[in-house]
C-alpha positions in Angstrom: 134.9 139.0 -190.5 137.3 136.0 -190.4 138.0 133.8 -187.3 141.5 135.2 -187.3 140.2 138.8 -187.2 137.8 137.9 -184.4 140.7 136.5 -182.4 142.7 139.7 -182.8 139.7 141.9 -181.9 139.1 139.8 -178.8 142.7 140.2 -177.7 142.6 143.9 -178.3 139.4 144.0 -176.2 141.1 142.2 -173.3 144.1 144.6 -173.4 141.8 147.7 -173.5 139.6 146.3 -170.7 142.6 145.7 -168.5 143.9 149.3 -169.2 140.5 150.8 -168.4 140.2 148.9 -165.0 143.8 149.8 -164.1 143.1 153.5 -164.7 139.9 153.5 -162.7 141.6 151.8 -159.7 144.9 153.6 -160.1 146.8 150.3 -160.5 150.0 149.8 -162.5 149.5 146.8 -164.8 152.5 147.3 -167.1 154.0 143.9 -166.2 150.7 142.1 -166.9 150.0 144.0 -170.1 153.4 143.4 -171.7 152.9 139.6 -172.6 149.4 140.4 -174.0 150.8 143.2 -176.2 153.7 141.0 -177.4 151.1 138.3 -178.2 149.0 140.8 -180.2 152.0 142.1 -182.1 153.0 138.6 -183.1 149.5 137.7 -184.1 149.1 140.9 -186.2 152.4 140.3 -188.0 151.4 136.7 -188.8 148.0 137.9 -190.1 149.6 140.5 -192.3 152.1 138.0 -193.8 149.2 135.7 -194.8 147.0 138.5 -196.2 145.7 137.9 -199.7 145.9 140.5 -202.4 142.2 141.3 -202.2 142.5 141.9 -198.5 145.3 144.4 -199.4 142.8 146.1 -201.7 140.4 146.5 -198.8 143.1 147.9 -196.6 144.2 150.4 -199.3 140.6 151.7 -199.4 140.2 152.0 -195.6 138.6 155.4 -194.9 140.7 155.9 -191.8 144.0 155.9 -193.8 145.7 159.3 -194.1 144.7 161.2 -197.3 146.8 163.5 -199.5 146.1 166.6 -197.5 147.0 164.8 -194.3 150.4 163.9 -195.8 151.0 167.3 -197.4 150.3 169.2 -194.2 152.2 166.6 -192.1 155.3 166.6 -194.2 155.7 170.2 -195.1 155.1 173.6 -193.6 153.5 176.9 -194.9 151.1 174.9 -197.2 149.6 177.3 -199.7 146.9 175.8 -201.9 146.5 176.9 -205.5 143.2 176.3 -207.4 141.8 176.2 -210.8 142.9 175.1 -214.3 142.4 178.6 -215.8 140.0 177.1 -218.4 136.9 175.7 -216.7 136.9 175.4 -212.9 138.6 174.1 -209.8 138.4 170.3 -209.3 138.5 169.4 -205.5 139.4 165.8 -206.4 143.0 167.0 -207.0 144.7 169.4 -204.6 147.9 171.2 -205.2 150.1 174.0 -204.0 153.4 175.2 -202.5 154.9 173.9 -199.2 158.3 174.1 -197.6 159.8 170.6 -197.8 163.2 169.0 -197.9 165.1 172.2 -197.4 163.3 174.0 -200.3 159.9 175.0 -201.6 158.2 172.1 -203.4 155.0 171.8 -205.4 152.7 169.2 -203.7 149.9 167.6 -205.7 147.6 164.8 -204.8 144.3 163.0 -205.2 142.0 163.9 -202.3 139.1 161.9 -201.0 136.6 162.8 -198.3 135.8 160.9 -195.1 132.1 161.9 -194.7 129.5 161.6 -197.5 129.2 165.4 -198.0 132.9 165.8 -198.4 133.2 162.7 -200.5 130.6 164.1 -202.9 132.5 167.4 -203.1 135.7 165.6 -203.8 133.9 163.2 -206.2 135.3 160.2 -204.2 138.8 161.2 -205.4 138.0 160.6 -209.1 139.2 163.8 -211.0 137.6 165.5 -213.9 139.8 166.7 -216.8 140.1 170.1 -215.1 141.8 168.4 -212.2 144.5 167.1 -214.4 144.8 170.4 -216.2 145.2 172.1 -212.8 147.9 169.6 -212.0 149.7 170.3 -215.3 149.5 174.0 -214.7 151.1 173.6 -211.2 153.8 171.3 -212.6 154.7 173.9 -215.2 154.8 176.5 -212.5 157.2 174.4 -210.5 159.4 174.0 -213.5 159.4 177.8 -214.1 160.7 178.4 -210.5 163.0 175.3 -210.6 161.3 173.6 -207.7 160.7 169.8 -207.2 157.3 168.2 -207.7 155.9 165.7 -205.2 152.7 163.8 -206.1 150.5 161.6 -204.0 148.3 159.0 -205.7 145.0 157.8 -204.2 142.2 157.3 -206.7 140.1 154.5 -208.1 140.5 156.2 -211.5 139.6 159.3 -213.4 135.9 160.1 -213.5 134.2 158.4 -216.6 131.1 160.6 -216.8 129.7 162.1 -220.0 130.7 165.6 -219.0 134.2 164.6 -218.2 134.5 162.9 -221.6 133.0 165.9 -223.4 135.7 168.1 -221.8 138.5 165.8 -222.9 139.3 163.5 -220.1 141.6 161.3 -222.2 143.4 164.3 -223.8 144.0 165.9 -220.3 145.6 162.7 -218.9 147.7 162.1 -222.1 148.9 165.7 -222.0 150.0 165.2 -218.4 152.0 162.1 -219.3 153.7 164.1 -222.1 154.5 167.1 -219.8 155.8 165.0 -216.9 158.0 163.0 -219.2 159.9 166.1 -220.1 159.6 168.2 -216.9 163.1 169.6 -216.1 162.7 169.4 -212.3 162.7 166.4 -210.0 159.4 164.5 -209.7 158.8 162.0 -206.8 155.4 160.2 -206.5 154.0 158.0 -203.8 151.0 155.7 -204.0 149.4 156.2 -200.6 146.2 154.2 -201.1 144.6 153.2 -204.3 146.3 153.8 -207.7 143.8 153.1 -210.4 144.4 153.2 -214.2 145.2 156.4 -216.1 143.6 158.4 -213.3 146.6 157.5 -211.2 149.2 157.7 -214.0 148.0 161.3 -214.8 150.1 162.5 -211.9 152.3 159.5 -211.6 155.1 159.8 -214.2 158.1 160.4 -212.0 161.8 159.9 -211.4 161.1 157.9 -208.3 157.8 156.0 -207.7 157.3 154.9 -204.1 154.4 152.9 -202.7 153.0 152.3 -199.2 153.2 148.7 -198.0 149.4 148.2 -198.2 148.7 150.4 -201.2 147.6 149.0 -204.6 148.5 150.1 -208.1 146.8 148.7 -211.2 145.5 149.3 -214.7 142.0 148.4 -213.5 140.2 147.7 -210.2 139.7 144.0 -209.3 135.9 144.6 -209.5 136.2 146.1 -213.0 138.5 143.3 -214.2 136.1 140.7 -212.8 133.1 142.4 -214.5 134.9 142.2 -217.9 136.3 138.7 -217.6 133.5 136.9 -215.7 130.6 139.3 -216.1 130.4 139.6 -212.3 132.3 141.5 -209.6 132.0 138.5 -207.3 135.3 137.2 -208.7 137.2 140.4 -207.6 139.4 138.3 -205.3 140.5 136.1 -208.2 141.1 139.1 -210.4 143.2 140.8 -207.6 145.5 137.7 -207.5 146.0 137.8 -211.3 146.6 141.6 -211.5 149.6 141.5 -209.1 148.7 144.9 -207.8 150.4 145.0 -204.4 153.6 146.9 -203.5 155.6 143.7 -203.3 154.5 142.6 -206.7 155.2 145.9 -208.4 158.7 146.2 -206.8 159.5 142.8 -208.1 158.3 143.8 -211.6 160.3 147.0 -211.6 157.3 149.3 -211.8 158.1 151.0 -208.5 161.3 151.9 -206.8 160.6 151.5 -203.1 158.1 150.1 -200.7 157.5 152.2 -197.6 156.8 150.2 -194.5 153.5 151.0 -192.7 152.9 150.9 -188.9 151.8 147.5 -187.6 148.2 146.9 -188.8 148.3 149.5 -191.5 148.6 153.3 -191.9 145.2 153.9 -190.3 146.4 152.5 -187.0 149.1 155.2 -186.6 148.6 158.0 -189.1 151.4 160.2 -187.7 154.0 157.4 -188.0 152.8 156.6 -191.6 153.1 160.3 -192.6 156.5 160.6 -191.0 157.7 157.5 -192.9 156.5 158.8 -196.2 158.0 162.2 -195.5 161.4 160.7 -194.7 161.5 158.6 -197.9 160.3 161.3 -200.2 162.7 163.9 -198.7 165.6 161.5 -199.3 164.8 161.0 -202.9 164.1 164.7 -203.5 167.5 165.6 -202.1 169.2 163.0 -204.3 167.4 164.2 -207.5 168.1 167.9 -206.9 171.8 167.2 -207.4 171.2 165.9 -210.9 171.5 168.1 -214.0 168.1 168.8 -215.7 169.1 167.2 -219.0 170.4 164.1 -217.3 167.2 164.0 -215.1 164.9 164.0 -218.1 167.0 161.4 -220.0 167.0 159.1 -217.0 163.3 159.5 -216.4 162.5 158.6 -220.0 164.8 155.6 -220.0 163.1 154.4 -216.8 159.8 154.1 -218.6 161.2 152.9 -221.9 162.8 149.9 -220.1 159.6 148.8 -218.4 157.9 145.5 -219.5 159.2 142.6 -221.5 159.4 142.2 -225.2 161.2 140.2 -227.9 162.7 141.6 -231.1 162.2 139.4 -234.1 
């Protein structure tokens, strides 16, 4: 814990102690609390502005942040989950189904982690097997059949790299999803709500609009994985994070994403309801805009979006 963090925690403790004593004695301390609360807000804003990229990585992985199902059930109504890839099994690391959203019925798909160890093991820590991506592809095709928008929520360190997953065609499953999403004739909006890692994230991330939470990360590899390759040690993960430019601000500047969604002060985990509401408003705005576009123009625009990414020189 840094000295700066210790100072913030001490100030929060003073505020909470004052509130507790006031409640016990039935005293109104609003006037006394206000200067302390303002001081805490200013200190938190300053701390966030100086936060390193690796600290953003840790914040994106915070277990108290809202997960995909929290967003889906908070943004939409009448959530009806659909399971299975119709080939092998259901993969709990990817959830998907119908929900009423943005004045229509939308297909909601997302990576799902668990908070407790038992649930995390069931969800495989949010790292999908190939059947998870095949389930997502099936649901996207279903949305296209009924002319309904697709909303995806990214939060994974990456696709599961185990032997069984590779034997069942992990790479092919992700590649097929990229192909399908590139040509899907309905609006697709995706939001990186926590961690966006490698092809595991991109497997449900090819979209007309790519949004990103303020403290989320999105990268071709984790900082630890990058450090292990370059320096043979994950101890240099902080250096790797700086080089990877994986924060929302970096990716907006590079043109990889379309919008950064501001989080509540201190991060999404500090006020989950406000974070969910902010994501819902942003996604709804984009879905409504995209639903007005002709399917042919939508697909052409989506493909052009990805063709134009990056920098190259023709010789």
